[in-house]
C-alpha positions in Angstrom: -3.0 -31.0 -8.8 -0.6 -28.1 -8.6 1.3 -27.3 -5.4 0.3 -24.7 -2.9 0.8 -21.4 -4.7 1.0 -22.6 -8.3 -2.1 -20.6 -9.1 -0.4 -17.6 -7.7 0.2 -15.9 -11.1 -1.9 -14.1 -13.7 -5.1 -15.2 -12.0 -3.7 -13.8 -8.7 -3.0 -10.4 -10.3 -6.4 -10.4 -12.0 -8.0 -10.7 -8.6 -6.1 -9.6 -5.6 -4.2 -7.0 -7.3 -4.5 -7.2 -10.6 -7.5 -6.2 -12.3 -5.5 -3.0 -12.7 -7.8 -0.1 -12.3 -9.6 0.5 -9.1 -9.9 4.3 -8.9 -13.5 5.0 -8.2 -15.1 7.9 -10.2 -16.2 9.8 -7.1 -12.7 9.9 -5.6 -10.6 13.1 -5.6 -7.2 13.1 -7.3 -3.8 14.1 -6.1 -4.1 17.6 -7.5 -7.4 18.4 -5.9 -9.4 18.4 -9.1 -11.9 15.9 -10.4 -10.5 12.4 -10.7 -10.5 11.0 -14.3 -10.0 7.3 -14.5 -8.3 6.5 -17.7 -9.9 3.2 -18.1 -13.4 4.5 -17.4 -12.7 7.7 -19.2 -16.2 9.2 -18.9 -15.5 11.6 -16.0 -15.7 15.3 -16.9 -16.4 18.4 -15.0 -19.3 19.5 -17.3 -22.5 17.5 -17.9 -23.0 17.4 -21.6 -26.4 15.9 -21.6 -28.7 13.3 -20.1 -30.0 10.4 -22.1 -32.3 9.1 -19.5 -33.5 12.3 -17.9 -35.2 15.0 -19.9 -34.8 17.6 -17.2 -31.0 17.1 -17.1 -31.0 16.3 -13.4 -28.3 14.1 -11.8 -28.6 10.4 -12.3 -26.2 9.6 -9.4 -29.0 7.7 -7.7 -30.4 6.0 -10.8 -30.6 6.4 -14.6 -29.8 5.0 -18.0 -26.2 4.4 -18.9 -24.3 2.2 -21.4 -21.2 0.0 -21.4 -19.3 -1.8 -24.1 -17.0 -4.7 -23.3 -15.0 -7.1 -25.4 -14.9 -10.9 -24.9 -13.1 -13.7 -26.5 -15.3 -15.5 -29.0 -15.8 -18.7 -27.0 -18.7 -20.7 -25.6 -20.0 -19.5 -22.3 -18.2 -16.2 -22.2 -21.2 -14.0 -22.7 -23.3 -15.9 -20.2 -20.6 -15.4 -17.5 -20.4 -11.7 -18.2 -24.2 -11.1 -18.3 -24.6 -13.0 -15.0 -22.7 -10.1 -13.4 -25.5 -7.8 -14.4 -28.0 -10.0 -12.6 -25.8 -10.3 -9.5 -25.6 -6.5 -9.2 -29.3 -6.0 -10.0 -28.6 -4.0 -13.1 -31.5 -3.9 -15.5 -30.6 -4.4 -19.2 -32.7 -2.2 -21.5 -31.0 -3.1 -24.7 -28.2 -5.4 -25.8 -26.3 -5.9 -29.1 -23.2 -7.7 -30.2 -20.8 -7.4 -33.2 -17.5 -8.8 -34.3 -14.7 -6.7 -32.8 -13.0 -4.3 -35.3 -9.8 -4.4 -33.2 -9.3 -8.2 -32.7 -10.7 -10.9 -34.9 -10.8 -13.4 -32.0 -13.2 -11.1 -30.0 -16.7 -9.9 -30.0 -18.0 -6.6 -28.7 -21.1 -6.4 -26.5 -23.1 -3.2 -26.1 -25.5 -3.1 -23.2 -27.9 -0.2 -22.5 -28.8 -0.5 -18.8 -30.7 1.2 -16.0 -29.0 1.3 -12.6 -27.8 3.4 -9.7 -24.4 4.9 -9.6 -23.3 2.4 -6.9 -24.6 -0.5 -8.8 -22.9 0.7 -11.9 -19.5 1.1 -10.2 -19.7 -2.3 -8.7 -20.6 -3.9 -12.0 -17.8 -2.2 -13.9 -15.2 -3.5 -11.3 -16.4 -7.1 -11.9 -16.5 -6.6 -15.7 -12.9 -5.5 -15.7 -12.0 -8.7 -14.1 -13.7 -10.9 -16.7 -13.4 -8.8 -19.9 -10.6 -7.5 -22.0 -12.0 -4.0 -22.7 -14.4 -1.9 -20.7 -15.8 1.2 -22.4 -18.4 3.1 -20.4 -19.9 6.3 -19.4 -20.7 7.1 -15.8 -24.4 7.7 -15.1 -23.8 11.4 -14.4 -22.0 12.1 -17.7 -23.8 11.1 -20.9 -22.4 12.9 -24.0 -24.4 14.2 -26.9 -23.1 14.7 -30.4 -23.6 17.8 -32.6 -27.0 16.6 -33.7 -28.1 16.1 -30.1 -28.1 12.3 -30.4 -27.2 10.4 -27.3 -23.6 9.4 -27.3 -20.9 8.3 -24.8 -17.2 8.4 -24.4 -15.2 5.2 -24.2 -11.6 4.2 -24.0 -9.7 1.3 -25.5 -7.6 0.1 -22.5 -5.0 -1.4 -24.9 -4.4 1.6 -27.2 -5.4 4.4 -24.8 -7.4 5.9 -27.7 -10.6 7.7 -26.8 -13.8 7.1 -28.8 -17.2 8.8 -28.8 -20.0 6.3 -29.7 -23.3 7.4 -31.2 -24.5 3.9 -31.9 -23.1 0.4 -31.1 -21.9 0.2 -34.7 -19.7 3.2 -35.1 -16.8 4.7 -33.3 -15.3 8.2 -33.9 -12.1 9.4 -32.3 -12.5 12.1 -29.6 -9.7 14.6 -29.2 -9.7 15.3 -25.5 -6.4 16.3 -24.1 -8.1 16.8 -20.7 -8.7 13.1 -20.5 -5.6 11.8 -22.1 -3.0 14.4 -21.1 -0.3 12.9 -18.9 0.7 16.3 -17.5 -2.7 17.2 -16.1 -3.1 16.3 -12.5 -6.9 15.9 -13.0 -6.2 12.8 -15.0 -4.2 11.1 -12.2 -6.1 8.1 -10.6 -6.9 8.6 -7.0 -4.5 7.2 -4.4 -4.4 7.5 -0.6 -2.6 10.6 0.7 -2.5 9.5 4.3 -2.3 6.1 5.9 -5.8 6.2 7.3 -7.2 6.4 3.7 -6.0 2.8 3.3 -9.4 2.0 4.9 -11.0 2.9 1.6 -8.5 0.7 -0.3 -9.2 -2.3 1.9 -12.9 -2.0 1.3 -12.7 -2.2 -2.5 -12.5 -5.9 -2.6 -13.1 -7.5 -6.0 -13.8 -11.1 -4.9 -13.9 -12.5 -1.4 -15.6 -14.6 1.3 -18.0 -17.3 0.3 -18.1 -16.2 -3.3 -15.8 -19.0 -4.4 -15.2 -20.3 -7.9 -16.8 -23.6 -8.9 -13.4 -25.2 -9.1 -12.4 -24.1 -5.6 -11.8 -27.0 -3.2 -14.3 -25.5 -0.7 -17.0 -24.6 -3.2 -19.4 -27.3 -2.1 -18.5 -27.2 1.6 -21.1 -25.0 3.2 -19.3 -25.0 6.6 -16.2 -23.8 5.0 -18.0 -21.0 3.0 -19.7 -19.8 6.2 -16.2 -19.7 7.9 -14.9 -17.6 5.0 -17.8 -15.2 5.5 -16.7 -14.8 9.1 -13.3 -13.7 8.0 -14.8 -11.3 5.5 -16.8 -9.6 8.3 -13.7 -9.3 10.5 -11.6 -7.7 7.7 -14.4 -5.4 6.4 -15.0 -4.1 9.9 -11.4 -3.3 10.6 -10.2 0.4 10.7 -6.8 1.9 10.8 -5.4 2.2 14.3 -7.5 -0.6 15.8 -5.9 -3.7 17.2 -6.4 -6.6 14.8 -9.1 -9.0 16.1 -7.7 -12.3 17.3 -9.1 -15.4 15.6 -9.8 -18.7 17.3 -8.9 -21.1 14.6 -10.7 -24.5 14.5 -8.9 -27.8 15.0 -9.2 -28.6 11.3 -7.7 -25.2 10.3 -4.8 -25.7 12.7 -4.2 -29.2 11.3 -4.1 -27.8 7.7 -1.7 -25.1 8.8 0.4 -27.7 10.6 0.8 -29.8 7.4 2.0 -26.8 5.4 4.3 -25.6 8.2 5.9 -29.0 8.7 6.6 -29.7 5.0 7.9 -26.3 4.1 10.1 -26.2 7.2 12.1 -29.2 5.9 13.0 -27.2 2.7 13.9 -23.8 4.2 17.5 -24.6 5.4 18.6 -25.5 1.9 16.3 -23.4 -0.3 15.5 -20.1 1.6 17.8 -17.0 1.6 19.8 -16.1 4.7 17.5 -13.1 5.5 14.5 -15.5 5.7 16.4 -18.0 7.9 17.5 -15.2 10.2 14.0 -14.0 10.9 12.1 -17.3 11.0 13.4 -18.3 14.5 12.4 -14.8 15.8 8.9 -15.4 14.5 8.8 -18.7 16.4 10.0 -16.9 19.6 7.8 -13.8 19.4 4.8 -14.6 17.3 4.0 -18.2 18.0 5.1 -19.8 14.7 4.6 -23.5 15.5 3.1 -26.5 13.8 0.3 -26.6 16.3 -0.5 -22.9 16.3 -1.6 -20.4 13.7 0.0 -17.0 14.5 -2.2 -14.0 15.1 -1.9 -11.0 12.8 -1.8 -8.5 15.7 1.4 -10.2 17.1 2.9 -10.4 13.7 2.2 -6.7 13.0 3.8 -5.6 16.3 6.9 -7.7 15.5 7.2 -6.2 12.0 6.8 -2.7 13.2 9.8 -3.1 15.5 11.9 -4.8 12.9 11.3 -2.9 9.7 8.5 -0.4 10.2 6.0 -2.6 8.3 2.6 -3.5 9.6 -0.1 -5.8 8.4 -3.9 -5.3 8.3 -6.6 -7.9 7.5 -8.2 -8.0 4.1 -11.3 -9.8 3.0 -9.9 -10.9 -0.4 -8.5 -9.7 -3.7 -7.7 -6.0 -4.0 -6.9 -4.2 -7.2 -3.2 -3.5 -8.0 -3.5 0.1 -7.2 -4.9 -0.6 -3.8 -2.6 -3.4 -2.9 0.6 -1.6 -4.1 -0.6 1.6 -2.4 -0.5 -0.3 0.9 3.2 -1.1 0.3 3.9 2.6 -0.2 2.9 3.1 3.5 4.7 -0.1 4.6 1.4 -1.8 5.1 0.8 -5.3 3.9 -2.8 -6.4 3.3 -3.0 -9.9 4.8 -5.6 -12.6 4.6 -6.6 -14.5 7.7 -8.5 -17.5 6.3 -7.0 -21.0 5.9 -7.1 -23.0 2.7 -9.5 -25.9 2.4 -8.4 -29.0 4.4 -9.1 -31.5 1.6 -5.8 -30.7 0.0 -3.4 -28.8 2.4 -0.7 -28.5 -0.2 -2.8 -26.7 -2.8 -4.7 -23.5 -2.9 -6.1 -21.5 -5.8 -5.7 -18.3 -3.9 -3.3 -16.7 -1.3 -4.3 -17.7 2.2 -2.8 -16.9 5.6 -0.3 -19.9 5.1 1.1 -18.1 2.1 1.1 -14.7 3.8 2.6 -15.7 7.1 5.1 -18.3 5.8 5.9 -16.6 2.5 5.8 -12.9 3.0 6.2 -12.1 6.7 9.8 -13.4 7.4 11.3 -11.2 4.7 9.1 -8.1 5.5 11.0 -8.1 8.8 14.2 -7.4 6.9 14.9 -3.6 6.6 16.4 -3.8 3.1 13.6 -6.0 1.7 11.0 -3.7 3.4 12.6 -0.7 1.6 12.5 -2.6 -1.7 8.8 -3.4 -1.2 7.9 0.1 -0.3 9.6 1.7 -3.3 7.6 -0.5 -5.7 4.5 0.8 -3.9 5.6 4.4 -4.1 6.3 4.1 -7.8 2.7 2.9 -8.4 1.0 6.0 -6.9 -0.7 7.9 -9.6 0.9 5.8 -12.4 -0.9 4.9 -15.6 -2.6 1.6 -16.1 0.3 0.4 -18.3 2.9 1.4 -15.7 1.0 -0.2 -12.9 0.9 -3.4 -14.9 4.7 -3.3 -15.4 5.2 -2.7 -11.7 2.8 -5.5 -10.8 4.7 -7.9 -13.1 8.1 -6.9 -11.5 6.5 -7.4 -8.1 5.3 -10.8 -9.2 8.8 -12.0 -10.4 10.6 -10.5 -7.4 8.6 -10.4 -4.2 6.5 -13.4 -5.2 8.9 -15.5 -7.3 12.3 -13.9 -6.9 15.7 -15.7 -6.6 19.0 -14.4 -5.3 22.6 -15.6 -5.1 24.3 -16.3 -1.8 27.6 -18.0 -1.3 27.5 -19.0 -5.0 24.1 -20.8 -4.6 20.6 -19.9 -5.8 18.3 -19.1 -2.9 14.6 -18.2 -2.9 13.2 -15.0 -1.5 9.8 -14.9 -3.3 6.8 -15.6 -1.2 5.1 -17.6 -3.9 8.1 -20.0 -3.9 8.6 -20.1 -0.1 5.0 -21.2 0.4 4.9 -23.8 -2.4 6.7 -27.1 -1.9 6.6 -28.2 -5.5 7.7 -24.9 -7.1 10.3 -24.2 -4.5 12.1 -27.4 -5.4 11.6 -26.8 -9.1 12.9 -23.2 -9.1 16.2 -24.2 -7.6 16.7 -27.2 -9.8 18.5 -27.6 -13.1 15.2 -27.7 -14.9 14.3 -24.1 -14.1 15.0 -21.3 -16.6 16.8 -18.6 -14.6 17.5 -15.1 -16.0 19.1 -12.0 -14.6 16.6 -9.6 -13.2 16.1 -6.5 -15.4 12.9 -4.6 -14.9 12.8 -3.5 -18.5 12.5 -7.1 -19.7 11.0 -8.8 -16.6 7.9 -6.6 -16.9 7.2 -8.2 -20.2 7.4 -11.8 -19.0 4.1 -13.7 -18.9 2.8 -14.8 -15.5 1.5 -18.3 -15.9 -1.6 -19.8 -14.3 -1.6 -23.6 -14.3 2.1 -24.5 -14.6 5.4 -23.5 -13.1 6.7 -20.2 -14.4 8.6 -20.4 -17.7 11.4 -18.1 -16.2 12.6 -17.0 -12.8 14.7 -13.9 -12.2 17.7 -13.7 -10.0 19.4 -10.7 -8.3 22.7 -10.6 -6.6 21.1 -8.9 -3.6 18.0 -7.0 -2.5 20.1 -3.8 -2.8 20.8 -4.5 -6.4 17.2 -5.3 -7.2 16.2 -2.0 -5.4 18.6 0.1 -7.4 17.4 -1.5 -10.7 13.8 -0.8 -9.7 14.7 2.8 -8.8 16.1 3.3 -12.3 13.1 1.7 -13.8 10.8 3.9 -11.8 12.3 6.9 -13.5 10.8 5.8 -16.8 7.3 6.1 -15.3 5.6 9.1 -16.8 4.0 11.0 -13.9 3.6 14.8 -13.7 5.0 14.7 -10.1 7.1 12.6 -7.7 6.1 11.4 -4.3 7.7 11.5 -0.9 6.7 9.4 2.1 6.8 11.4 5.3 7.4 8.8 8.1 6.5 11.3 10.8 3.0 12.0 9.6 2.7 8.8 7.6 1.4 10.6 4.6 2.4 11.1 1.0 3.7 14.5 -0.1 3.4 15.4 -3.8 6.6 16.9 -5.3 5.4 18.9 -8.3 7.0 22.3 -8.0 10.0 24.1 -6.4 8.1 25.0 -3.2 7.0 21.4 -2.4 10.6 20.2 -3.0 12.0 22.9 -0.7 9.6 21.8 2.1 11.0 18.3 1.9 14.6 19.5 1.8 13.9 21.5 5.0 12.7 18.4 6.7 15.8 16.5 5.6 18.3 19.1 6.7 18.0 18.3 10.4 18.6 14.6 9.7 21.6 15.5 7.5 22.9 17.8 10.2 22.8 15.0 12.7 24.6 12.6 10.4 27.2 15.2 9.5 28.1 15.9 13.1 28.0 12.2 14.0 30.5 11.5 11.3 32.8 14.2 12.7 32.6 13.0 16.3 33.2 9.3 15.3 36.1 10.1 13.0 39.6 9.1 14.4 40.9 12.3 12.9 40.5 16.0 13.6 39.6 18.7 11.1 42.2 21.4 10.4 40.0 23.4 8.0 38.3 26.5 9.0 35.9 27.0 6.0 32.2 27.0 6.9 30.2 23.9 5.7 26.8 24.0 4.0 24.3 21.3 3.8 23.1 19.0 1.1 25.4 17.3 -1.4 28.1 19.8 -0.6 28.0 18.8 3.1 28.5 15.2 2.2 31.4 16.1 0.0 32.8 18.3 2.8 32.8 15.2 5.1 34.6 13.2 2.5 37.1 16.0 1.9 37.7 16.4 5.6 38.5 12.7 5.9 41.0 12.9 3.1 44.8 13.2 3.5 44.9 17.0 3.3 42.1 18.0 5.6 42.8 15.9 8.7 45.6 15.3 11.1 46.0 12.2 13.2 46.0 13.1 16.9 49.0 12.5 19.0 48.8 9.6 21.4 50.2 11.9 24.1 47.5 14.5 23.6 45.1 14.5 26.5 41.6 13.2 25.9 40.1 16.5 27.2 41.9 18.5 24.5 40.7 16.1 21.8 37.1 16.5 23.0 37.5 20.3 23.1 38.8 20.3 19.6 35.9 18.1 18.4 33.3 20.5 19.9 35.1 23.5 18.4 35.1 21.8 15.0 31.4 21.1 15.3 30.6 24.7 16.0 32.7 25.9 13.0 31.3 23.4 10.6 
């Protein structure tokens, strides 16, 4: 049996965050045009034909559509995939299979089905979790070839090549720069532009509640599954701006929490980083972190808001990577409320509130760590599937399993380590393979499922990791940059000179305040009379004024009133 968060790896990403694409076809993109999801690739502004509707009317409520997915050639794989059609009440009209022309170890499955738009979207989200390739056409966009035969557009997620399929046996490349162009805003996956739109993200849960895997410790426990359904209802009903509902935890849940709390608390003094140790006592004081009490998310959210600007909100289960990382861009952490099954308190196949509250929250209270987390989230907005995967992997090996050096010793700051007794000991032992954190190589590291990680990555400090991630983010190919406006709690898109100028105007007042504050607090007085401008030149002006040639040290005999008058005069001149 693996320790508490050992399963917190590839399987975690494939569920909570990490089925990669979550942009729904009906969402609007950053640029205001029609959203084209690169991995569903069937969206287009013109309807080319309609296979299941002779009158050409919309099939958003129901109609024929098709999907091609690729599976590993192994026993039981197809049965599991087809079961999803049954669960989503999607009728299969025709099904064929063939050996994959792209990978010898896989087979491709073609399914012609009849369903509503909602059922189709829900099915595709689940298929993306269980299959390697999903090629599809949305119900409202069925293409026809030159001869009028029904065809549809599909996209290979691994090669980003677009195909038009006339029959399940043949593929032909489609040259569509509108779909594949990285400079067209219409191709950018949807992301929330204001914090209230995170309500949409939190609703797009891939797996949750009583829908547990057969190997889950609570799978056969009906009482536990009903309890999980209660937490689903709480999370799905929550809206931005509301207080987080308080949960009355059962005696068994408190007991399970207590075991995890007690055992991990023994390791923290010698294994956790100093920032963690600084904030943990504050959580005990203000949020009720105790062995006999499970903290309430509302108390935790208020505490984090005052410490670093972060907040938490309840989530029913696993989000896609775009949705989960988008929350970080707003300094919002999606947090589960349910407790792991009590049969084995030191193991869980999924992140629970023990992991969230003990692993993540103490470091989210640190301003530098909060900034680091937010910048990963900002880099993910509108990024391609490939780039989101890289960011997700970097997130995994830093915020989940990261190490740092303090006083010449390795210390853990990753939440997956700080909530797992066994792996926390292992990661800081001589048996662990520790490498220097470099996003360019870290993003290629495999996230393991059933064993300890093959490698852990160490940074000298959060600041160093943040700077490396900033440099790495520059390699992300987006037709725009983003800026988080803390006053309106919204994302502003920087794609032209005007949008950049608007942000600069907002920053000038802050820079003005900093500039004058630096003059007032300086022990020197300025002897220059040249006017100062703002921006980089203003910063340089401050540095110049604090040099040997621009400042004179005031005489001790000079009255304080004269010094104050001179400072005010300098402020006006500069």
